[in-house]
C-alpha positions in Angstrom: 55.9 -55.3 -42.3 55.5 -53.3 -38.7 52.4 -52.8 -36.6 51.1 -49.1 -37.2 49.3 -47.4 -34.4 46.8 -44.6 -35.6 44.1 -43.1 -34.5 40.7 -43.0 -36.9 38.3 -40.5 -36.9 34.8 -42.1 -38.4 31.8 -39.7 -38.9 27.6 -40.7 -39.1 24.6 -38.2 -39.7 21.2 -39.9 -39.2 18.3 -39.1 -37.3 17.0 -39.6 -34.5 20.1 -38.7 -32.4 19.7 -41.8 -30.2 19.9 -43.8 -33.4 22.9 -41.7 -34.6 25.0 -42.3 -31.6 23.7 -46.1 -31.4 24.4 -47.1 -34.9 28.1 -45.5 -35.0 28.6 -47.1 -31.6 28.0 -50.1 -33.2 29.5 -49.7 -36.6 32.9 -48.0 -34.7 32.3 -51.5 -32.5 32.9 -53.9 -35.2 36.4 -52.9 -35.1 36.9 -54.6 -31.7 36.0 -58.1 -33.7 38.6 -57.5 -37.0 41.6 -60.0 -36.7 44.9 -58.1 -36.9 43.2 -55.1 -35.1 43.5 -54.2 -31.3 41.6 -51.3 -30.1 42.7 -49.3 -27.4 39.8 -46.7 -26.8 36.7 -45.9 -28.9 35.5 -42.3 -27.8 32.2 -41.6 -29.5 30.7 -38.1 -29.1 26.9 -36.6 -28.6 24.8 -36.1 -31.5 24.4 -32.5 -32.9 21.6 -31.3 -35.0 22.9 -29.8 -38.3 21.6 -26.7 -38.2 21.4 -25.9 -42.4 19.7 -29.1 -42.9 16.2 -28.9 -44.3 15.1 -31.7 -41.6 16.2 -33.0 -38.3 19.7 -34.6 -38.8 22.1 -34.8 -36.3 26.0 -36.0 -37.2 28.2 -37.8 -34.7 32.0 -38.7 -35.0 34.0 -41.8 -33.0 37.6 -41.3 -32.2 39.2 -44.8 -32.1 42.8 -45.7 -31.4 44.4 -49.0 -32.6 47.0 -50.9 -33.5 46.9 -53.0 -37.1 48.9 -55.5 -37.5 50.4 -53.8 -40.5 49.9 -51.1 -42.9 48.1 -53.4 -45.0 45.2 -53.9 -42.6 45.1 -50.2 -42.0 44.8 -50.0 -45.8 42.0 -52.3 -45.5 40.3 -50.6 -42.8 40.3 -47.2 -44.2 38.1 -48.8 -47.5 35.9 -50.5 -45.0 35.5 -48.4 -42.0 35.2 -44.9 -44.3 36.9 -42.8 -41.8 37.5 -38.8 -42.1 40.4 -38.7 -40.8 43.4 -40.8 -39.8 46.4 -39.9 -38.2 49.0 -42.6 -37.8 50.9 -42.3 -34.2 53.9 -45.1 -35.0 56.1 -45.6 -36.4 57.6 -42.8 -37.3 58.8 -43.9 -40.4 57.3 -46.3 -43.2 59.3 -48.7 -45.3 57.6 -50.2 -48.5 59.6 -52.6 -50.6 58.3 -52.4 -54.1 55.9 -55.1 -54.2 54.5 -54.2 -51.0 53.9 -50.6 -52.6 52.7 -52.5 -56.5 49.9 -54.2 -54.4 48.7 -51.4 -52.4 48.8 -49.4 -55.6 46.6 -51.9 -57.6 44.4 -52.8 -54.4 43.3 -48.9 -54.5 43.0 -48.6 -58.6 41.1 -51.9 -58.3 38.3 -50.7 -55.7 38.4 -46.7 -57.1 37.2 -48.9 -60.3 34.4 -50.6 -58.4 33.0 -47.8 -56.6 33.2 -46.1 -60.1 31.5 -48.3 -61.8 28.9 -48.7 -59.2 28.5 -44.6 -59.5 28.3 -45.1 -63.4 25.6 -47.9 -63.0 23.6 -45.3 -60.4 23.8 -42.5 -62.6 22.4 -44.6 -65.9 19.6 -45.7 -63.5 18.9 -42.4 -62.3 18.7 -41.4 -65.7 16.3 -44.0 -66.9 14.2 -43.4 -64.0 13.7 -39.4 -64.8 13.0 -40.4 -67.7 10.0 -42.7 -66.8 9.1 -40.8 -64.5 8.7 -38.0 -67.2 6.7 -40.2 -69.6 4.1 -40.9 -66.8 4.0 -37.0 -66.1 3.6 -36.5 -69.7 0.6 -39.3 -69.6 -0.9 -37.9 -66.7 -1.2 -34.5 -68.0 -2.2 -35.9 -71.4 -5.2 -37.4 -69.7 -6.4 -34.5 -67.4 -7.1 -32.9 -70.6 
């Protein structure tokens, strides 16, 4: 497979503003250490306060132009760095053989299953905690009477 040149937009929310920007710079900077990736530029925006938020939360984004050694590497970067947007610049046409396509789809399905499993476990734990909290509140309500 051929090299893929792309722009990734990576966003981050956090507080305080300086910490959010520094964290994003560190996170995006990790791309420079990725095997099979050449980073051409990283541009990080200034943090902006999210006006709708009840507490003081800031958002900023990094625009990273890079070249991945192949489509599989770009695919891995999407899951590892969770960009909000990807623009493939080159090549104009991509060609996958049936084995490569099968591998990508199976990798995607496997990761989605893992994320679904994590979400279901978190939901069960949340329900358990809500039940325990209700139990404690009922006990405290009875003790106060």
